[in-house]
Residue, then its C-alpha position, 0 to 999 in steps of 0.5 A: m369582247k377581249g379580242l375587240a378591245i385588242l383589234f381596236l388598240l391595234m388599229f387606233p394606237a393613239a387610244a393606247q398612248a392615251q392610257n400611258s399619257w403620264g410620260t410628260v408631267g413634270q417636264e418643262p414645256d418647249k419653249p416657243f421660237s423667239w427672234t430675239a432670243p440669243l441662239w448660244p446663250s453662253f457665246w460672247m456675242a448675242w447671235t439671234p436668228v435676225t443677226l445671223l441672217l443679216f450676216i448671211g445675206i451680206f456675205s452671200a452678196m459679196g460672194i455673188i459679187t466675187v463670182l461675177e468679177i471672176r466671170r467678167p472682170g473690171g467691175d462693170e464700171r459705169k456712170g450712173a444717176l448720182g453722177l458717179t463712176t461706180t462698180r458692183g462693189d461700189r454699188l453694194f456698199i451704197t445699197l448697204l449704207g442706204t439700208v442703214y440710213i433707211f432703217l434708222a430713219w424709220l425707226g427714229l420717226v415711226g418705230m415697229p414694225l419694220w416691214a415697210p423699210l424693209g420694202i423701201s430698202i429693197a427698192w433702193g437696192i434694186f434702184c442702186f444696182w440699176k441706175v447708180 
């Protein structure tokens, strides 16, 4: 019978661990993920995951435009739907500026959640790089 119990514990290690489960008593539970909690609490700027993703996105777009400018210099100037002669950098700036206005208008008129203005901003970016 004792050999059967040892065989059972070898086959199912979770049963052996259940007997020794006092190891987590008194410990602070893990905090759930928060989009608004600062990543580094003692840092001078409140870097949240959202602000980090925003800056990574902006600098990635600038990097992509830099690589495109190195491959094909001249800025890819064209006269678009707004009647402006724009380069890639101008179109990125117009996209970012329009995105800010879309989000601010949405927050002022509707409020949360922000999935709809995200879709509108992506459509605005596509329009700017395609037709402006």
